N, C-alpha and C positions, 0 to 999 in steps of 0.2 A: 628467366622465362621458363620455369620448370613445367608449368601447366601446358604451355604451348608445345614444348618438346614432347611431353607425354601424349598429347593429342596427335601430333605429327607421327610419333612412333607407332601409335595404335593403327593409324591408316597406312603405315609402311613408308612414310616420307622421312623419318628421322633415323638416327643411329640405333643400332641394336643394343648398345651399352645402356645399362641402367643409369638414370640421371643421378648425380651425386646428391647425397642427403643435404638438405638445407638446415638452417638453424633449428634448435630444439623447439618443440611445440610451445606456443605461448600459453601462459596461465590464463584461465578464464576468470572473469569477474565473479566473485562470490555472490550467491543469492542473498538477499536480506535475511538476516537471522533474527529470530524472535529474541526478545530481551527478557531477562528474569526481573522480578520485582526489585532486586538489589541493584540492577543496572539502570533503573529509571532515574534520570537526572534532568529530564526536561518534559515539558508539556507544550505542545504546539497550539497556538491560537490562530484560527483562520477566519476571515470574513470574505466568503466567496462573493464575487460580483455577478457570476452566472453559474449555471449548472455545469459548465465545462470545467470549473474549478474543483469538481468532485474528484478528479484524478489526484490532486494534491492531498485531499483528505485521505484517500485510499492508500497512497504511497506512504504517508506517515503512519497510519494505523497498521499497515502490514508489517512494518518493522518493529512494532510493539510500543510505539509512542502514543500516549494518550493525546487526543485531539479535542480542543474546544472549538466548536463551529458556531459562528454567529450568522444565522440566515436572514437577518433583518434587512439586508440590502437586496434580497431576491424578491421577484414577483411572487404572488401567491402560488401560481402553477409551478414555478421553479423551486420554491420553498418546499412544496409537497414532494416534488421529485427528489430533492436533496434528502429529505427525511426518509423517503422510501429507500434511497440508495444507502444511507447510513444504517437503516434497519437490516438491509441485505448484508452489509459488511459485518454487522454485529452477529447475525445468525451464521453467516458463512465462515467467519474466523473466530467464532465463539467468544465474543466480547460482551461489553455492556454499553447501553446507550441510556443516558439520563438526561432529562429535561432540566436545565438549570433555571431558565426563564422561558416565557413562551416562544422566544426566537433564538435561544442559545442552548446548545446540546453538548454534552460531554460524551465522547466516544472513547471507551477505554478497553484495553485488552483484558482477557480473563485473569491474568496474573497480577493485575493492579487492583488493589482493594480501595474502594472509595467509600468513606463513611460520611454520613450526614446526620447530625444530631436531631434534625427535624423529622426524619423518617422513622425513628424508633425501631430500627431493625427490619422494616418492611422492604421487600424487593421493589425498587422503584424504576425498573427498566421500562422504557417507553414501549408501548404496544399500541398499534393503530389498527 
C-alpha cells in the first residue's frame, strides 16, 4: 500500500519514515518500430466488413507491413471513407497507395518497392 501510505504521510497521518523502495521499475512495451525492406517477410490481406476495421489497417501499416485491402464488402459510403482513410495514412506516414482492382488497394510503406510491368515506370499512386 505504498500509495496510500504516501498520501497519509502527506496529510500527517502516516509515519515520517520514507516508505521502502518497491521493486525495480517495469519495462515499458516498445513502440512499433519501422521495418527495413530486408525485414519484410509478410503482406497482410484484409477484407474489412465496416469502416471500424480501419484500425486494423492502420495498425499493420504503422509497423511497416504492406497491406492489401479489399473494400468490396463495404457500402459505397464506407468504401469512400476507407479510401480517404488510406490516403491519409499514405500521406501521413509517407507510403504508397496503389489501386490493384476497382475495389482492392495495396497500401505499402515508402521503403517497400512495388513494381508493376504494366505501369512502365509511371507513378501510379492513387489520388482522388
